[in-house]
Every structure is written in C-alpha cells, then in structure tokens.
C-alpha positions as CSV (number, residue, x, y, z in Angstrom):
1,M,81.8,93.0,78.0
2,M,83.8,96.0,76.9
3,K,81.7,98.4,78.9
4,Q,82.2,96.3,82.0
5,L,86.0,96.1,81.5
6,G,86.1,99.8,81.0
7,K,84.2,100.5,84.2
8,S,86.3,98.1,86.2
9,T,89.5,99.6,84.8
10,M,88.3,103.1,85.6
11,F,87.4,102.0,89.1
12,A,90.9,100.4,89.6
13,M,92.5,103.6,88.3
14,L,90.4,105.8,90.7
15,A,91.3,103.5,93.6
16,L,95.0,103.8,92.7
17,V,94.8,107.6,92.5
18,M,93.1,107.8,95.8
19,L,95.8,105.6,97.3
20,L,98.5,107.8,95.8
21,A,96.7,110.9,97.0
22,S,96.7,109.7,100.5
23,L,100.4,108.9,100.6
24,P,101.5,112.5,101.0
25,A,99.0,113.0,103.8
26,A,100.4,109.9,105.6
27,A,104.0,111.2,105.2
28,Q,103.1,114.7,106.4
29,G,104.5,114.1,109.8
30,E,107.9,112.9,108.5
31,R,110.2,115.6,107.3
32,V,112.7,114.2,104.9
33,E,115.4,116.6,103.6
34,A,116.9,114.1,101.0
35,Q,116.5,114.9,97.4
36,P,114.3,112.5,95.4
37,S,116.1,110.0,93.1
38,G,115.9,110.2,89.3
39,G,113.8,107.1,89.2
40,A,111.3,108.7,91.7
41,M,111.2,111.8,89.5
42,I,110.5,109.8,86.4
43,A,107.8,107.6,88.1
44,D,106.2,110.7,89.5
45,A,106.2,112.5,86.1
46,V,105.0,109.5,84.1
47,V,102.6,107.7,86.5
48,A,101.7,109.7,89.6
49,R,101.1,113.2,88.1
50,P,98.8,112.2,85.3
51,L,96.8,110.0,87.7
52,L,96.6,112.7,90.3
53,A,95.4,115.2,87.6
54,V,92.7,112.7,86.7
55,A,91.8,112.4,90.4
56,T,91.5,116.2,90.6
57,V,89.1,116.3,87.7
58,G,87.2,113.3,89.0
59,G,87.0,114.8,92.5
60,A,85.7,118.0,91.0
61,A,83.0,116.1,89.2
62,I,82.0,114.2,92.3
63,F,82.0,117.4,94.3
64,L,79.7,119.1,91.8
65,V,77.3,116.1,91.9
66,S,77.3,115.9,95.7
67,L,77.2,119.7,96.2
68,P,73.4,120.0,97.0
69,F,73.7,117.3,99.6
70,T,76.9,118.6,101.2
71,A,75.4,122.1,101.2
72,L,72.4,120.8,103.1
73,G,74.8,119.0,105.5
74,G,76.9,122.1,106.0
75,N,80.2,120.5,105.1
76,V,81.0,122.1,101.6
77,D,84.4,123.2,102.8
78,V,85.4,119.7,104.0
79,A,84.2,118.1,100.8
80,A,86.0,120.7,98.6
81,E,89.2,120.1,100.6
82,T,89.0,116.4,100.3
83,L,87.8,115.9,96.8
84,I,89.5,118.8,95.0
85,K,92.2,120.6,97.0
86,T,94.1,117.6,98.3
87,P,94.6,115.8,94.9
88,A,95.3,119.2,93.2
89,E,98.0,120.1,95.6
90,A,99.6,116.6,95.3
91,A,99.5,116.9,91.5
92,F,100.5,120.5,90.9
93,R,102.2,121.9,94.0
94,R,104.8,119.4,95.2
95,C,108.2,119.1,93.7
96,L,108.9,116.4,91.2
97,G,109.6,113.1,93.0
98,C,108.7,114.5,96.4
99,T,106.2,112.8,98.6
100,V,105.1,115.8,100.7
101,S,102.7,118.2,99.0
102,R,104.8,121.3,99.4
103,R,106.9,123.3,96.9
104,A,110.6,122.9,97.1
105,D,111.1,126.5,98.1
106,E,108.7,126.2,101.1
107,R,110.8,123.7,103.1
C-alpha cells in the first residue's frame, strides 16, 4: 500500500512539475513588464523552484535512460532541450516570481 501511495504521489508531483514547466513556454509570447508581487515570489521560492529542480533531475534521468533510443532516432538535441534545458532554465535562470524564463537583466 505504501509503495503504491509513494508511486502515485511521485507521479502527481511529476505531472505538476511538467505543468509548471510548460507555463513559461505558454507565456513566452506575452511580454509583461510588471514586477511580480511578494506572494508570487514566495510561492515561486517555496513551491515552484524546488519542484522545477526535481523536474530537472528527473528529466536528466529520463534523458539518460532514453539516450540510446533518441540517438538512434537522431533527435538527441530535441530530447535534451525538452527534458533538461527547459526545466533547468525555468528553475535557475528566471527572476524570482517571474513567469518568463529570462533573467531580469535580459529584458
């Protein structure tokens, strides 16, 4: 029972992280100049950043497992971009509370 609960919890967390990782990509076309609120910064620091860091590590693990198959298919760059680079940029490159994966000094 406990193993099943752990697996389903991990699956739910991974799904949430993937959803959070896709939000910056969805908002890429919108350029918002407003500063994020304090609540957004706190939520980002406490919830989103740790989950995105876990998504980066999980994506790297999935990338390594799938590497032989993606190499045969010729899409290693696309797999690395999707599984490692995108969540890593969302976790470590964007400003605190921002939704776009860009540093504050690059706007």
